[in-house]
KOLMI-463261 format. One record per residue (C-alpha): x, y, z; chain. Coordinates in steps of 0.05 Angstrom, whole numbers, always signed. Example, Ala and Ser with C-alpha at 12.3 -4.5 7.8 and 13.67 -1.06 7.14 Angstrom:
<nodes>
+--------+--------+--------+---+
:     px :     py :     pz : c :
+--------+--------+--------+---+
:   +246 :    -90 :   +156 : A :
:   +273 :    -21 :   +143 : A :
+--------+--------+--------+---+
</nodes>
This chain:
<nodes>
+--------+--------+--------+---+
:     px :     py :     pz : c :
+--------+--------+--------+---+
:   +542 :  +1990 :  -1332 : A :
:   +615 :  +1973 :  -1323 : A :
:   +604 :  +1959 :  -1249 : A :
:   +546 :  +1913 :  -1264 : A :
:   +587 :  +1875 :  -1315 : A :
:   +643 :  +1867 :  -1264 : A :
:   +594 :  +1839 :  -1213 : A :
:   +567 :  +1789 :  -1262 : A :
:   +637 :  +1765 :  -1281 : A :
:   +655 :  +1760 :  -1208 : A :
:   +595 :  +1715 :  -1195 : A :
:   +616 :  +1669 :  -1251 : A :
:   +684 :  +1660 :  -1217 : A :
:   +655 :  +1644 :  -1149 : A :
:   +642 :  +1715 :  -1126 : A :
:   +580 :  +1697 :  -1087 : A :
:   +614 :  +1642 :  -1046 : A :
:   +631 :  +1655 :   -973 : A :
:   +706 :  +1647 :   -960 : A :
:   +726 :  +1603 :   -902 : A :
:   +795 :  +1610 :   -871 : A :
:   +841 :  +1549 :   -873 : A :
:   +856 :  +1522 :   -804 : A :
:   +926 :  +1495 :   -801 : A :
:   +928 :  +1486 :   -725 : A :
:   +893 :  +1418 :   -726 : A :
:   +936 :  +1392 :   -783 : A :
:  +1000 :  +1414 :   -748 : A :
:   +979 :  +1379 :   -684 : A :
:   +965 :  +1315 :   -723 : A :
:  +1035 :  +1315 :   -753 : A :
:  +1067 :  +1330 :   -687 : A :
:  +1037 :  +1266 :   -658 : A :
:  +1064 :  +1223 :   -716 : A :
:  +1120 :  +1176 :   -695 : A :
:  +1188 :  +1197 :   -719 : A :
:  +1244 :  +1152 :   -740 : A :
:  +1315 :  +1158 :   -763 : A :
:  +1310 :  +1110 :   -821 : A :
:  +1341 :  +1131 :   -886 : A :
:  +1300 :  +1122 :   -948 : A :
:  +1342 :  +1061 :   -966 : A :
:  +1331 :  +1029 :   -898 : A :
:  +1257 :  +1045 :   -900 : A :
:  +1252 :  +1013 :   -969 : A :
:  +1288 :   +950 :   -946 : A :
:  +1244 :   +946 :   -884 : A :
:  +1181 :   +951 :   -926 : A :
:  +1209 :   +899 :   -974 : A :
:  +1223 :   +851 :   -916 : A :
:  +1153 :   +861 :   -887 : A :
:  +1122 :   +851 :   -956 : A :
:  +1160 :   +786 :   -965 : A :
:  +1137 :   +760 :   -897 : A :
:  +1066 :   +782 :   -912 : A :
:  +1066 :   +745 :   -978 : A :
:  +1091 :   +682 :   -943 : A :
:  +1035 :   +687 :   -892 : A :
:   +984 :   +698 :   -948 : A :
:  +1009 :   +636 :   -984 : A :
:  +1006 :   +595 :   -920 : A :
:   +935 :   +620 :   -907 : A :
:   +915 :   +598 :   -977 : A :
:   +947 :   +530 :   -966 : A :
:   +908 :   +520 :   -901 : A :
:   +844 :   +547 :   -932 : A :
:   +850 :   +498 :   -990 : A :
:   +860 :   +441 :   -940 : A :
:   +798 :   +466 :   -903 : A :
:   +840 :   +480 :   -840 : A :
:   +834 :   +556 :   -837 : A :
:   +811 :   +555 :   -765 : A :
:   +873 :   +516 :   -745 : A :
:   +918 :   +565 :   -783 : A :
:   +884 :   +625 :   -750 : A :
:   +893 :   +594 :   -681 : A :
:   +967 :   +574 :   -688 : A :
:   +991 :   +632 :   -732 : A :
:  +1008 :   +674 :   -670 : A :
:  +1057 :   +620 :   -649 : A :
:  +1101 :   +641 :   -708 : A :
:  +1109 :   +713 :   -687 : A :
:  +1102 :   +718 :   -611 : A :
:  +1157 :   +712 :   -560 : A :
:  +1156 :   +648 :   -519 : A :
:  +1131 :   +687 :   -458 : A :
:  +1070 :   +713 :   -497 : A :
:  +1050 :   +648 :   -531 : A :
:   +983 :   +618 :   -519 : A :
:   +992 :   +550 :   -490 : A :
:   +977 :   +489 :   -532 : A :
:   +924 :   +471 :   -481 : A :
:   +887 :   +537 :   -493 : A :
:   +888 :   +527 :   -568 : A :
:   +871 :   +453 :   -562 : A :
:   +811 :   +470 :   -518 : A :
:   +786 :   +520 :   -569 : A :
:   +795 :   +473 :   -628 : A :
:   +776 :   +408 :   -594 : A :
:   +845 :   +379 :   -604 : A :
:   +897 :   +349 :   -557 : A :
:   +955 :   +394 :   -535 : A :
:  +1003 :   +346 :   -570 : A :
:   +964 :   +353 :   -635 : A :
:   +968 :   +428 :   -630 : A :
:  +1043 :   +424 :   -617 : A :
:  +1051 :   +380 :   -678 : A :
:  +1009 :   +427 :   -720 : A :
:  +1051 :   +487 :   -697 : A :
:  +1115 :   +449 :   -715 : A :
:  +1088 :   +433 :   -785 : A :
:  +1068 :   +506 :   -794 : A :
:  +1139 :   +529 :   -776 : A :
:  +1169 :   +479 :   -825 : A :
:  +1120 :   +501 :   -880 : A :
:  +1134 :   +574 :   -863 : A :
:  +1209 :   +563 :   -870 : A :
:  +1200 :   +526 :   -937 : A :
:  +1153 :   +580 :   -964 : A :
:  +1200 :   +635 :   -942 : A :
:  +1258 :   +601 :   -977 : A :
:  +1216 :   +593 :  -1040 : A :
:  +1195 :   +666 :  -1038 : A :
:  +1267 :   +689 :  -1030 : A :
:  +1290 :   +641 :  -1085 : A :
:  +1247 :   +681 :  -1133 : A :
:  +1288 :   +744 :  -1119 : A :
:  +1359 :   +718 :  -1123 : A :
:  +1401 :   +692 :  -1181 : A :
:  +1430 :   +629 :  -1149 : A :
:  +1409 :   +582 :  -1094 : A :
:  +1472 :   +599 :  -1055 : A :
:  +1446 :   +669 :  -1044 : A :
:  +1382 :   +647 :  -1009 : A :
:  +1412 :   +639 :   -939 : A :
:  +1450 :   +705 :   -946 : A :
:  +1386 :   +740 :   -967 : A :
:  +1347 :   +711 :   -908 : A :
:  +1402 :   +735 :   -861 : A :
:  +1396 :   +804 :   -892 : A :
:  +1321 :   +803 :   -885 : A :
:  +1326 :   +786 :   -812 : A :
:  +1379 :   +840 :   -801 : A :
:  +1335 :   +892 :   -834 : A :
:  +1276 :   +873 :   -789 : A :
:  +1319 :   +873 :   -726 : A :
:  +1342 :   +945 :   -740 : A :
:  +1294 :   +994 :   -710 : A :
+--------+--------+--------+---+
</nodes>
């Protein structure tokens, strides 16, 4: 009777379930392929902060262009903000895709850069106490992003 009672209690606690061994090999291989970095937690936090600020600026710009019903233009010229000069699509390529002249694309890209700069300054202005600190904070943001 005692053995039968033990078996019934064991079944209540998962006694009839087949046990599968944990396989740590695949998990360890996954972590070994992860990129490593030498960033301290402070530097990592600052880098994430900088990327978040830039992402918020791009989101605001996208909203601005969406509201003006020019989202296709924004999508086409946005890479001109972040790519090196050697990687940029030519104004002629973008103009051809959008049915614009190359000069119109060049002007639109210039206006986007100006608006980007203004939006970035406004975003930074929300995080500092005085207007004098904006340029210093932008320099710090750029320094954080240039550190790898």
